[in-house]
N, CA and C atoms as an extended XYZ file, in Angstrom:
588
Properties=species:S:1:pos:R:3:atomname:S:1:resname:S:1:resid:I:1 pbc="F F F"
N       102.352      157.191      131.107 N   MET     1
C       102.455      158.195      131.945 CA  MET     1
C       103.662      159.070      131.889 C   MET     1
N       104.746      158.239      131.572 N   GLU     2
C       106.264      158.756      131.421 CA  GLU     2
C       106.215      160.051      130.287 C   GLU     2
N       105.493      159.608      129.208 N   ASN     3
C       105.706      160.374      128.449 CA  ASN     3
C       104.981      161.939      128.527 C   ASN     3
N       103.877      161.490      129.414 N   PHE     4
C       103.082      162.773      129.706 CA  PHE     4
C       104.502      163.860      130.972 C   PHE     4
N       105.032      163.166      131.854 N   PHE     5
C       106.252      164.133      132.239 CA  PHE     5
C       107.511      164.130      131.459 C   PHE     5
N       107.606      163.704      130.463 N   LEU     6
C       108.517      164.016      129.574 CA  LEU     6
C       108.129      165.538      128.715 C   LEU     6
N       107.049      165.241      128.530 N   ASN     7
C       106.333      166.352      127.501 CA  ASN     7
C       106.371      167.649      128.562 C   ASN     7
N       106.142      167.692      129.620 N   LEU     8
C       106.268      168.349      130.672 CA  LEU     8
C       107.642      169.192      130.501 C   LEU     8
N       108.711      168.389      130.254 N   GLY     9
C       110.413      168.928      130.183 CA  GLY     9
C       110.888      168.177      131.568 C   GLY     9
N       110.404      166.917      131.845 N   PHE    10
C       111.101      166.583      133.231 CA  PHE    10
C       112.041      165.850      132.342 C   PHE    10
N       113.080      165.330      133.286 N   GLY    11
C       114.350      164.427      132.916 CA  GLY    11
C       113.801      162.981      132.514 C   GLY    11
N       114.699      162.246      131.994 N   TRP    12
C       114.162      160.792      131.668 CA  TRP    12
C       114.090      159.884      132.843 C   TRP    12
N       115.006      160.274      133.662 N   THR    13
C       114.880      159.516      135.133 CA  THR    13
C       113.684      159.944      135.865 C   THR    13
N       113.626      161.148      135.618 N   SER    14
C       112.992      161.787      136.940 CA  SER    14
C       111.475      161.199      136.417 C   SER    14
N       110.949      161.024      135.174 N   SER    15
C       109.986      160.987      134.335 CA  SER    15
C       109.559      159.484      134.407 C   SER    15
N       110.171      158.566      134.618 N   LYS    16
C       110.553      156.790      135.286 CA  LYS    16
C       110.186      156.822      136.786 C   LYS    16
N       110.814      157.823      137.613 N   ILE    17
C       110.244      157.602      139.116 CA  ILE    17
C       109.162      157.925      139.804 C   ILE    17
N       108.619      159.530      138.643 N   ILE    18
C       107.698      160.124      139.582 CA  ILE    18
C       106.428      159.291      139.271 C   ILE    18
N       105.674      158.817      138.196 N   PRO    19
C       104.826      157.566      138.453 CA  PRO    19
C       104.942      156.929      139.342 C   PRO    19
N       105.473      156.221      139.922 N   PHE    20
C       106.202      155.285      141.157 CA  PHE    20
C       105.758      155.835      142.171 C   PHE    20
N       106.317      157.068      142.389 N   VAL    21
C       105.844      157.835      143.956 CA  VAL    21
C       104.446      158.219      143.970 C   VAL    21
N       104.232      158.627      142.457 N   LEU    22
C       102.831      158.927      142.605 CA  LEU    22
C       101.598      157.994      143.163 C   LEU    22
N       101.715      156.713      142.623 N   MET    23
C       100.969      155.463      142.724 CA  MET    23
C       101.374      155.051      144.093 C   MET    23
N       102.316      155.002      144.757 N   VAL    24
C       102.467      155.262      146.299 CA  VAL    24
C       101.861      155.928      147.200 C   VAL    24
N       101.726      157.088      147.123 N   LEU    25
C       100.748      158.086      147.251 CA  LEU    25
C        99.092      158.036      147.291 C   LEU    25
N        98.953      157.284      145.844 N   PHE    26
C        97.734      156.843      145.860 CA  PHE    26
C        97.415      155.740      146.533 C   PHE    26
N        97.955      154.962      146.765 N   GLY    27
C        97.802      153.843      147.522 CA  GLY    27
C        97.643      154.175      149.192 C   GLY    27
N        98.263      154.789      149.732 N   ILE    28
C        98.714      156.049      151.016 CA  ILE    28
C        96.893      156.506      151.105 C   ILE    28
N        96.901      157.006      150.162 N   THR    29
C        95.166      157.466      150.281 CA  THR    29
C        94.620      156.823      150.176 C   THR    29
N        94.359      155.666      149.704 N   LEU    30
C        93.272      154.639      149.427 CA  LEU    30
C        93.326      153.787      151.000 C   LEU    30
N        94.459      153.721      151.512 N   TYR    31
C        94.584      153.076      152.828 CA  TYR    31
C        94.086      154.060      153.840 C   TYR    31
N        94.290      155.601      153.751 N   LEU    32
C        93.400      156.285      155.044 CA  LEU    32
C        91.945      156.132      154.886 C   LEU    32
N        91.727      156.169      153.583 N   ILE    33
C        90.432      156.083      153.206 CA  ILE    33
C        89.705      154.835      153.901 C   ILE    33
N        90.112      153.741      153.442 N   ALA    34
C        89.685      152.769      154.106 CA  ALA    34
C        89.961      152.606      155.593 C   ALA    34
N        90.587      152.776      156.459 N   LEU    35
C        90.756      152.984      157.857 CA  LEU    35
C        89.531      153.860      158.108 C   LEU    35
N        89.370      154.798      157.403 N   LYS    36
C        88.339      155.736      158.083 CA  LYS    36
C        87.116      155.139      158.197 C   LYS    36
N        86.941      154.509      156.810 N   PHE    37
C        85.310      153.706      156.861 CA  PHE    37
C        85.311      152.779      157.462 C   PHE    37
N        86.282      151.707      157.573 N   SER    38
C        86.481      150.325      158.129 CA  SER    38
C        86.149      150.553      159.592 C   SER    38
N        85.670      149.426      160.316 N   LYS    39
C        85.619      149.600      161.745 CA  LYS    39
C        86.105      148.295      162.294 C   LYS    39
N        86.147      147.109      161.723 N   GLU    40
C        86.561      146.002      161.853 CA  GLU    40
C        88.031      146.014      161.841 C   GLU    40
N        88.848      145.230      162.971 N   LYS    41
C        90.418      145.290      162.816 CA  LYS    41
C        90.533      144.409      161.352 C   LYS    41
N        90.263      143.109      161.257 N   TRP    42
C        90.944      142.358      160.466 CA  TRP    42
C        90.728      143.460      158.682 C   TRP    42
N        89.575      144.052      158.819 N   MET    43
C        89.764      144.855      157.664 CA  MET    43
C        90.847      146.101      157.393 C   MET    43
N        90.927      146.719      158.866 N   ARG    44
C        91.766      147.449      158.681 CA  ARG    44
C        93.405      146.981      158.403 C   ARG    44
N        93.501      145.810      159.157 N   ILE    45
C        95.082      145.337      158.535 CA  ILE    45
C        94.902      144.810      157.123 C   ILE    45
N        93.966      144.254      156.786 N   LEU    46
C        93.703      143.949      155.271 CA  LEU    46
C        94.138      145.445      154.210 C   LEU    46
N        93.403      146.464      154.763 N   SER    47
C        93.583      147.367      154.011 CA  SER    47
C        95.040      147.984      153.522 C   SER    47
N        95.838      147.254      154.756 N   MET    48
C        97.480      147.795      154.506 CA  MET    48
C        98.143      147.582      153.273 C   MET    48
N        97.317      146.338      152.406 N   VAL    49
C        97.918      146.020      150.863 CA  VAL    49
C        97.409      147.296      149.912 C   VAL    49
N        96.277      147.950      150.239 N   LEU    50
C        96.278      149.038      149.076 CA  LEU    50
C        97.391      150.201      149.487 C   LEU    50
N        98.360      150.200      150.185 N   ILE    51
C        99.089      150.961      149.991 CA  ILE    51
C       100.171      150.676      148.989 C   ILE    51
N       100.330      149.294      148.564 N   LEU    52
C       101.517      148.928      147.574 CA  LEU    52
C       100.596      148.731      146.093 C   LEU    52
N        99.276      148.415      146.808 N   LEU    53
C        98.728      147.538      145.115 CA  LEU    53
C        98.682      148.735      143.956 C   LEU    53
N        98.593      150.055      144.030 N   PRO    54
C        98.708      150.558      143.009 CA  PRO    54
C       100.019      150.512      142.117 C   PRO    54
N       101.080      151.100      143.279 N   ALA    55
C       102.565      150.788      142.569 CA  ALA    55
C       103.057      149.455      142.109 C   ALA    55
N       102.297      148.663      142.460 N   LEU    56
C       102.837      147.280      141.989 CA  LEU    56
C       102.186      146.829      140.539 C   LEU    56
N       100.859      147.427      140.894 N   THR    57
C       100.453      147.405      139.451 CA  THR    57
C       100.434      148.265      138.117 C   THR    57
N       101.032      149.459      138.549 N   TYR    58
C       102.078      150.191      137.651 CA  TYR    58
C       103.172      149.329      137.244 C   TYR    58
N       103.906      148.831      138.108 N   LEU    59
C       105.161      147.946      137.800 CA  LEU    59
C       104.833      147.067      137.255 C   LEU    59
N       104.057      146.015      137.043 N   VAL    60
C       103.370      144.929      136.234 CA  VAL    60
C       103.048      145.479      134.723 C   VAL    60
N       102.408      146.561      134.425 N   ILE    61
C       102.272      147.275      133.386 CA  ILE    61
C       103.499      147.903      132.689 C   ILE    61
N       104.223      148.953      133.381 N   ASN    62
C       105.593      149.324      133.292 CA  ASN    62
C       106.794      148.876      134.262 C   ASN    62
N       107.181      147.564      133.648 N   PRO    63
C       108.217      147.168      134.326 CA  PRO    63
C       109.663      147.972      134.424 C   PRO    63
N       110.689      147.858      135.418 N   ILE    64
C       111.822      148.269      135.204 CA  ILE    64
C       112.873      147.496      134.295 C   ILE    64
N       113.475      147.862      133.548 N   TYR    65
C       114.417      146.989      133.112 CA  TYR    65
C       116.185      147.407      133.510 C   TYR    65
N       116.636      146.754      132.758 N   GLU    66
C       118.323      146.594      133.036 CA  GLU    66
C       118.544      148.046      132.838 C   GLU    66
N       118.753      148.695      131.592 N   GLY    67
C       119.333      150.167      131.721 CA  GLY    67
C       118.657      151.191      132.475 C   GLY    67
N       117.415      151.015      133.380 N   ASP    68
C       116.755      152.365      133.259 CA  ASP    68
C       117.108      153.091      134.416 C   ASP    68
N       118.164      152.703      135.351 N   PHE    69
C       118.612      153.232      136.422 CA  PHE    69
C       120.400      153.700      136.065 C   PHE    69
N       120.989      152.638      135.179 N   ALA    70
C       121.712      152.867      135.151 CA  ALA    70
C       122.348      153.191      133.946 C   ALA    70
N       123.670      153.972      133.610 N   ASN    71
C       124.342      154.217      132.617 CA  ASN    71
C       125.063      152.942      131.767 C   ASN    71
N       125.063      152.205      131.523 N   ASN    72
C       125.757      151.101      131.135 CA  ASN    72
C       125.933      150.984      129.565 C   ASN    72
N       127.190      151.756      129.504 N   TYR    73
C       127.962      151.809      127.793 CA  TYR    73
C       128.914      151.585      127.822 C   TYR    73
N       129.409      150.669      126.857 N   ARG    74
C       130.645      150.273      126.552 CA  ARG    74
C       131.496      151.304      125.570 C   ARG    74
N       132.890      151.143      125.966 N   ILE    75
C       133.855      151.941      125.392 CA  ILE    75
C       134.579      150.927      123.981 C   ILE    75
N       134.291      151.867      122.833 N   GLU    76
C       134.872      151.319      121.650 CA  GLU    76
C       136.183      152.337      121.113 C   GLU    76
N       136.773      151.687      120.398 N   LYS    77
C       137.521      152.243      119.683 CA  LYS    77
C       137.619      152.878      118.169 C   LYS    77
N       137.433      154.344      118.167 N   GLN    78
C       137.213      154.761      116.967 CA  GLN    78
C       138.262      153.893      115.644 C   GLN    78
N       137.718      153.765      114.749 N   THR    79
C       138.865      153.176      113.410 CA  THR    79
C       138.115      153.551      112.218 C   THR    79
N       139.145      153.635      111.072 N   ASP    80
C       139.120      154.052      109.737 CA  ASP    80
C       137.831      153.613      109.315 C   ASP    80
N       137.029      152.742      109.960 N   SER    81
C       136.074      152.046      108.977 CA  SER    81
C       134.678      152.726      109.805 C   SER    81
N       135.092      153.204      110.932 N   LEU    82
C       133.819      153.873      111.224 CA  LEU    82
C       133.731      155.392      111.056 C   LEU    82
N       134.110      155.742      109.799 N   SER    83
C       134.605      157.403      109.653 CA  SER    83
C       133.094      157.979      109.666 C   SER    83
N       132.261      157.116      109.274 N   GLU    84
C       131.023      158.032      108.841 CA  GLU    84
C       130.178      157.952      109.967 C   GLU    84
N       130.505      157.427      111.248 N   LEU    85
C       130.298      158.227      112.530 CA  LEU    85
C       130.833      159.379      112.779 C   LEU    85
N       129.784      160.672      113.274 N   GLU    86
C       129.976      161.992      113.227 CA  GLU    86
C       130.681      162.518      114.641 C   GLU    86
N       131.520      163.374      114.956 N   ASN    87
C       131.364      163.682      116.378 CA  ASN    87
C       130.325      164.565      116.936 C   ASN    87
N       130.211      164.540      117.933 N   ASN    88
C       129.374      165.465      118.994 CA  ASN    88
C       127.670      164.750      118.569 C   ASN    88
N       127.804      163.686      118.091 N   ARG    89
C       126.415      163.439      117.863 CA  ARG    89
C       126.133      161.861      118.176 C   ARG    89
N       124.807      161.892      118.493 N   LEU    90
C       123.952      160.509      118.793 CA  LEU    90
C       123.877      159.630      117.540 C   LEU    90
N       124.118      158.941      117.126 N   THR    91
C       123.618      157.677      116.402 CA  THR    91
C       123.131      156.473      116.502 C   THR    91
N       122.288      156.117      115.553 N   VAL    92
C       121.295      155.350      115.644 CA  VAL    92
C       121.160      154.356      114.800 C   VAL    92
N       122.023      152.894      115.421 N   LEU    93
C       122.310      151.711      114.098 CA  LEU    93
C       121.066      151.097      114.252 C   LEU    93
N       120.274      151.048      112.940 N   VAL    94
C       119.230      149.933      112.664 CA  VAL    94
C       119.399      149.163      111.961 C   VAL    94
N       118.046      148.235      112.005 N   LEU    95
C       118.262      147.521      110.619 CA  LEU    95
C       116.669      147.479      109.907 C   LEU    95
N       116.540      147.489      108.589 N   PRO    96
C       115.163      147.519      108.219 CA  PRO    96
C       114.228      146.605      108.608 C   PRO    96
N       113.386      146.816      108.988 N   GLY    97
C       111.824      145.897      109.380 CA  GLY    97
C       112.358      145.077      111.110 C   GLY    97
N       112.966      146.152      111.752 N   CYS    98
C       113.392      145.415      113.054 CA  CYS    98
C       112.370      146.295      113.734 C   CYS    98
N       111.334      145.359      114.548 N   PRO    99
C       110.311      146.190      115.355 CA  PRO    99
C       110.767      146.924      116.632 C   PRO    99
N       112.237      146.264      116.877 N   TYR   100
C       112.731      147.373      118.432 CA  TYR   100
C       113.238      148.499      117.924 C   TYR   100
N       114.041      148.436      116.851 N   CYS   101
C       114.403      149.859      115.837 CA  CYS   101
C       113.587      150.669      115.890 C   CYS   101
N       112.130      150.232      114.990 N   GLU   102
C       110.870      151.096      114.521 CA  GLU   102
C       110.357      151.752      115.990 C   GLU   102
N       110.699      150.861      117.145 N   GLU   103
C       109.934      151.285      118.228 CA  GLU   103
C       110.709      152.583      118.957 C   GLU   103
N       112.090      152.357      119.164 N   ALA   104
C       113.056      153.346      119.379 CA  ALA   104
C       112.613      154.941      119.251 C   ALA   104
N       111.818      155.065      117.472 N   LEU   105
C       112.293      156.370      116.836 CA  LEU   105
C       111.124      156.952      117.485 C   LEU   105
N       109.993      156.691      118.506 N   GLU   106
C       109.494      157.440      119.222 CA  GLU   106
C       110.084      158.153      120.279 C   GLU   106
N       110.876      157.601      121.191 N   GLN   107
C       111.561      158.108      122.386 CA  GLN   107
C       112.862      159.117      121.673 C   GLN   107
N       113.368      158.636      120.562 N   LEU   108
C       114.219      159.631      119.830 CA  LEU   108
C       113.275      160.850      119.167 C   LEU   108
N       112.479      160.814      119.128 N   LYS   109
C       111.785      162.237      118.881 CA  LYS   109
C       111.413      163.008      119.956 C   LYS   109
N       111.446      162.264      121.038 N   ILE   110
C       111.395      163.029      122.500 CA  ILE   110
C       112.807      163.709      122.786 C   ILE   110
N       113.841      162.817      122.655 N   LEU   111
C       115.024      163.196      122.754 CA  LEU   111
C       115.385      164.388      122.002 C   LEU   111
N       115.005      164.363      120.683 N   LYS   112
C       115.596      165.457      119.747 CA  LYS   112
C       114.606      166.511      119.996 C   LYS   112
N       113.621      166.266      120.859 N   SER   113
C       112.799      167.734      121.333 CA  SER   113
C       113.433      168.261      122.323 C   SER   113
N       114.047      167.736      123.462 N   HIS   114
C       114.639      167.878      124.465 CA  HIS   114
C       116.224      168.306      123.970 C   HIS   114
N       116.709      167.803      123.462 N   ILE   115
C       118.235      168.439      122.873 CA  ILE   115
C       118.037      169.634      121.793 C   ILE   115
N       117.243      170.114      121.397 N   GLY   116
C       116.652      170.869      120.504 CA  GLY   116
C       117.337      170.932      118.914 C   GLY   116
N       117.183      171.968      117.952 N   SER   117
C       117.163      171.506      116.643 CA  SER   117
C       118.590      171.715      116.071 C   SER   117
N       119.248      172.493      116.983 N   ASP   118
C       120.698      172.860      116.588 CA  ASP   118
C       121.749      171.245      116.427 C   ASP   118
N       121.121      170.795      117.358 N   GLN   119
C       122.091      168.974      117.362 CA  GLN   119
C       121.297      168.205      116.802 C   GLN   119
N       122.010      167.382      116.146 N   GLU   120
C       122.157      166.202      115.205 CA  GLU   120
C       121.858      165.293      115.841 C   GLU   120
N       120.735      163.967      115.317 N   ILE   121
C       120.608      162.745      115.419 CA  ILE   121
C       120.563      162.013      114.072 C   ILE   121
N       121.822      160.877      114.233 N   ASP   122
C       121.880      160.438      112.698 CA  ASP   122
C       121.415      158.945      113.069 C   ASP   122
N       120.454      158.496      111.925 N   ILE   123
C       119.510      156.899      112.023 CA  ILE   123
C       120.601      156.496      110.686 C   ILE   123
N       121.329      155.224      111.264 N   ILE   124
C       122.290      154.865      109.726 CA  ILE   124
C       121.585      153.492      109.752 C   ILE   124
N       120.869      153.066      108.699 N   VAL   125
C       120.324      151.853      108.471 CA  VAL   125
C       121.077      150.993      107.711 C   VAL   125
N       121.472      149.862      108.381 N   CYS   126
C       122.664      148.858      107.774 CA  CYS   126
C       121.909      147.801      106.863 C   CYS   126
N       122.103      148.473      106.103 N   THR   127
C       121.455      147.669      104.323 CA  THR   127
C       122.176      148.373      103.230 C   THR   127
N       121.759      147.451      101.915 N   VAL   128
C       122.524      148.180      100.957 CA  VAL   128
C       121.106      148.808       99.915 C   VAL   128
N       120.138      148.319      100.398 N   LEU   129
C       118.519      149.089       99.584 CA  LEU   129
C       118.399      150.143      100.184 C   LEU   129
N       118.001      151.126       99.067 N   LYS   130
C       117.582      152.455       99.436 CA  LYS   130
C       116.077      152.437       99.772 C   LYS   130
N       115.347      151.712       99.672 N   ASN   131
C       114.107      151.531       99.678 CA  ASN   131
C       113.896      151.038      101.090 C   ASN   131
N       114.574      150.722      102.047 N   ASP   132
C       114.570      150.511      103.313 CA  ASP   132
C       114.896      151.430      104.031 C   ASP   132
N       115.404      152.858      103.541 N   LEU   133
C       115.458      153.823      104.450 CA  LEU   133
C       113.973      154.812      104.548 C   LEU   133
N       113.040      154.018      103.809 N   LYS   134
C       111.484      154.964      103.577 CA  LYS   134
C       110.859      154.898      104.731 C   LYS   134
N       110.793      153.808      105.646 N   TYR   135
C       109.991      153.784      107.118 CA  TYR   135
C       110.792      154.592      108.203 C   TYR   135
N       112.122      154.758      107.931 N   TYR   136
C       112.888      155.643      108.780 CA  TYR   136
C       112.437      157.040      108.820 C   TYR   136
N       112.875      157.422      107.226 N   LYS   137
C       112.545      158.502      106.950 CA  LYS   137
C       110.693      159.110      106.935 C   LYS   137
N       110.252      158.375      106.813 N   ASP   138
C       108.877      158.766      106.975 CA  ASP   138
C       108.382      158.998      108.636 C   ASP   138
N       108.946      158.100      109.572 N   HIS   139
C       108.660      158.114      110.917 CA  HIS   139
C       109.434      158.858      111.786 C   HIS   139
N       110.398      159.574      111.070 N   SER   140
C       111.666      160.209      111.786 CA  SER   140
C       110.861      161.761      111.516 C   SER   140
N       109.936      162.383      110.665 N   GLU   141
C       109.316      163.417      110.332 CA  GLU   141
C       110.520      164.557      110.127 C   GLU   141
N       111.520      164.198      109.591 N   GLY   142
C       112.399      164.984      109.328 CA  GLY   142
C       113.539      165.601      110.190 C   GLY   142
N       113.024      165.131      111.341 N   LYS   143
C       113.756      165.672      112.575 CA  LYS   143
C       115.132      164.883      112.611 C   LYS   143
N       115.589      164.051      111.971 N   MET   144
C       116.734      163.283      112.444 CA  MET   144
C       117.219      162.881      110.651 C   MET   144
N       118.479      163.038      110.727 N   ASN   145
C       118.929      162.445      109.289 CA  ASN   145
C       119.174      161.191      109.250 C   ASN   145
N       118.699      160.317      108.391 N   VAL   146
C       118.505      159.070      107.723 CA  VAL   146
C       119.241      158.751      106.687 C   VAL   146
N       120.017      158.041      106.901 N   ARG   147
C       120.899      157.487      105.841 CA  ARG   147
C       121.044      155.907      105.565 C   ARG   147
N       122.221      155.440      104.572 N   ILE   148
C       122.265      154.190      104.239 CA  ILE   148
C       123.708      154.145      104.832 C   ILE   148
N       124.128      152.845      105.187 N   ALA   149
C       125.532      152.915      106.066 CA  ALA   149
C       125.981      152.595      104.963 C   ALA   149
N       127.424      153.187      105.088 N   LYS   150
C       128.533      153.186      104.178 CA  LYS   150
C       129.204      151.547      104.331 C   LYS   150
N       129.416      151.412      105.530 N   ASN   151
C       130.552      149.897      105.775 CA  ASN   151
C       129.271      149.321      106.702 C   ASN   151
N       128.304      148.745      106.291 N   SER   152
C       127.355      147.858      107.326 CA  SER   152
C       128.127      146.548      108.131 C   SER   152
N       129.283      146.396      107.524 N   SER   153
C       129.648      145.280      108.460 CA  SER   153
C       130.611      145.365      109.729 C   SER   153
N       131.124      146.853      109.328 N   ALA   154
C       131.904      147.637      110.763 CA  ALA   154
C       131.061      148.095      111.895 C   ALA   154
N       129.713      148.693      111.062 N   LEU   155
C       128.651      149.004      111.886 CA  LEU   155
C       128.143      148.150      112.931 C   LEU   155
N       127.767      146.770      112.052 N   SER   156
C       127.034      145.491      112.971 CA  SER   156
C       128.156      145.160      113.923 C   SER   156
N       129.685      145.344      113.521 N   GLU   157
C       130.434      144.860      114.675 CA  GLU   157
C       130.007      145.701      115.779 C   GLU   157
N       130.123      146.943      115.526 N   ILE   158
C       130.192      147.926      116.760 CA  ILE   158
C       128.872      147.644      117.422 C   ILE   158
N       128.031      147.377      116.960 N   ALA   159
C       126.740      147.153      117.395 CA  ALA   159
C       126.338      145.693      118.331 C   ALA   159
N       127.442      145.443      117.925 N   GLY   160
C       127.461      144.017      118.357 CA  GLY   160
C       126.309      142.838      118.095 C   GLY   160
N       126.063      143.254      116.616 N   HIS   161
C       125.037      142.622      116.242 CA  HIS   161
C       123.685      142.835      116.709 C   HIS   161
N       123.328      143.724      117.398 N   GLN   162
C       122.045      143.798      118.518 CA  GLN   162
C       121.680      145.084      117.913 C   GLN   162
N       120.408      145.090      117.327 N   PHE   163
C       120.114      146.434      116.929 CA  PHE   163
C       118.569      146.667      117.500 C   PHE   163
N       118.128      147.922      118.065 N   PRO   164
C       118.985      149.062      117.389 CA  PRO   164
C       120.258      149.382      118.742 C   PRO   164
N       121.245      149.831      118.350 N   ALA   165
C       122.212      150.585      119.028 CA  ALA   165
C       122.576      151.717      119.100 C   ALA   165
N       123.102      152.612      119.914 N   PHE   166
C       123.021      153.515      120.330 CA  PHE   166
C       124.505      153.986      120.642 C   PHE   166
N       125.459      155.002      119.726 N   VAL   167
C       126.702      155.628      119.905 CA  VAL   167
C       126.965      156.912      119.739 C   VAL   167
N       127.436      157.451      120.690 N   TYR   168
C       127.621      158.374      120.842 CA  TYR   168
C       129.274      158.604      120.817 C   TYR   168
N       129.772      159.971      119.671 N   LYS   169
C       131.423      159.841      119.335 CA  LYS   169
C       131.570      161.553      120.058 C   LYS   169
N       132.221      161.573      120.671 N   GLY   170
C       132.768      163.064      121.087 CA  GLY   170
C       133.971      163.269      120.547 C   GLY   170
N       134.038      164.708      120.334 N   LYS   171
C       135.246      164.987      119.701 CA  LYS   171
C       136.476      164.740      120.450 C   LYS   171
N       137.335      163.796      119.662 N   GLY   172
C       138.666      163.227      120.361 CA  GLY   172
C       138.415      162.479      121.187 C   GLY   172
N       137.239      161.742      121.556 N   GLU   173
C       136.904      160.610      122.526 CA  GLU   173
C       136.793      159.650      121.833 C   GLU   173
N       136.843      158.434      122.658 N   LYS   174
C       136.590      156.900      122.209 CA  LYS   174
C       134.989      157.000      121.798 C   LYS   174
N       134.327      155.695      121.389 N   LEU   175
C       133.115      155.719      121.027 CA  LEU   175
C       132.271      155.202      122.373 C   LEU   175
N       131.013      155.593      122.454 N   ARG   176
C       130.535      155.149      123.839 CA  ARG   176
C       129.353      154.241      123.037 C   ARG   176
N       128.768      152.908      123.208 N   VAL   177
C       127.811      152.275      122.508 CA  VAL   177
C       126.949      151.956      123.558 C   VAL   177
N       125.655      151.947      123.570 N   TRP   178
C       124.781      151.288      124.188 CA  TRP   178
C       123.840      150.184      123.753 C   TRP   178
N       123.515      149.179      123.923 N   SER   179
C       122.754      148.337      123.383 CA  SER   179
C       121.161      148.689      123.716 C   SER   179
N       119.915      148.399      123.190 N   ASN   180
C       118.805      148.665      123.215 CA  ASN   180
C       118.431      148.741      124.682 C   ASN   180
N       118.912      147.776      125.201 N   ALA   181
C       118.147      147.307      126.669 CA  ALA   181
C       119.210      148.353      127.775 C   ALA   181
N       120.255      148.521      127.403 N   GLN   182
C       120.979      149.704      128.232 CA  GLN   182
C       120.763      150.998      127.888 C   GLN   182
N       120.130      151.811      126.632 N   PHE   183
C       119.724      153.031      126.576 CA  PHE   183
C       118.286      153.277      127.166 C   PHE   183
N       118.358      153.374      128.701 N   GLY   184
C       117.217      153.757      129.281 CA  GLY   184
C       117.416      155.295      129.809 C   GLY   184
N       116.394      155.178      130.594 N   PRO   185
C       116.236      156.809      131.154 CA  PRO   185
C       117.490      157.395      131.861 C   PRO   185
N       118.738      157.000      132.396 N   SER   186
C       119.687      157.699      132.800 CA  SER   186
C       120.849      157.852      131.435 C   SER   186
N       121.121      156.872      130.890 N   ALA   187
C       121.682      157.024      129.283 CA  ALA   187
C       121.105      158.223      128.698 C   ALA   187
N       119.855      158.321      128.246 N   LYS   188
C       119.220      159.239      127.816 CA  LYS   188
C       119.269      160.806      128.377 C   LYS   188
N       119.462      160.843      129.806 N   ASP   189
C       119.679      161.837      130.447 CA  ASP   189
C       121.266      162.499      130.388 C   ASP   189
N       121.874      161.112      130.239 N   TRP   190
C       123.428      161.774      129.982 CA  TRP   190
C       123.613      162.350      128.880 C   TRP   190
N       123.086      161.656      127.582 N   ILE   191
C       122.885      162.098      125.830 CA  ILE   191
C       122.493      163.827      126.036 C   ILE   191
N       121.559      164.140      126.726 N   GLU   192
C       120.821      165.143      126.513 CA  GLU   192
C       122.052      166.142      127.366 C   GLU   192
N       122.353      165.903      128.528 N   GLU   193
C       123.528      166.616      128.931 CA  GLU   193
C       124.584      167.102      128.448 C   GLU   193
N       125.020      166.105      127.661 N   LYS   194
C       126.457      166.111      126.385 CA  LYS   194
C       125.955      166.909      125.367 C   LYS   194
N       124.757      166.734      124.874 N   MET   195
C       124.549      167.565      123.519 CA  MET   195
C       123.782      168.938      123.865 C   MET   195
N       123.486      169.233      125.214 N   GLN   196
C       123.228      170.443      125.113 CA  GLN   196
C       124.055      171.576      125.202 C   GLN   196
């Protein structure tokens, strides 16, 4: 449901919150209908559960994670070993065959559509084998720059050896780094605002 609101042009945080609000409103509607048709007092009291039931069900299916409502990046110093990270770009550090890295591509495509074609997103694959780029090139559909890491060990260090890692380097600024768990709706809203 979040992707539906994202595709309508809502922000990442709004798209995370709106479904919960809709589920609560749906629950209130169910409760009011139950009140109208139930005559027994115990049924009316029991029907109060209907207010939260849809929202709780949605929460079980789409849980809230640590980084969903907080932009928890860490600051890292730019060093010569990280010179392949370009200014004013989001760079995603990935590994070949990493399921979380592959899963992140769908969200990155939506992010790319929000920030526009003139802004670049780089995917750097920490590997030495050119064949490891194929999956990312095919699935990014030409919307992102996919390339092999020049210095895999330095990039793995900056990622904290947790992949995918998301790095934003503003001109003259220190690096902002998010782990996969931290790169939630608030972080994506921040990136969109910074890159537009």
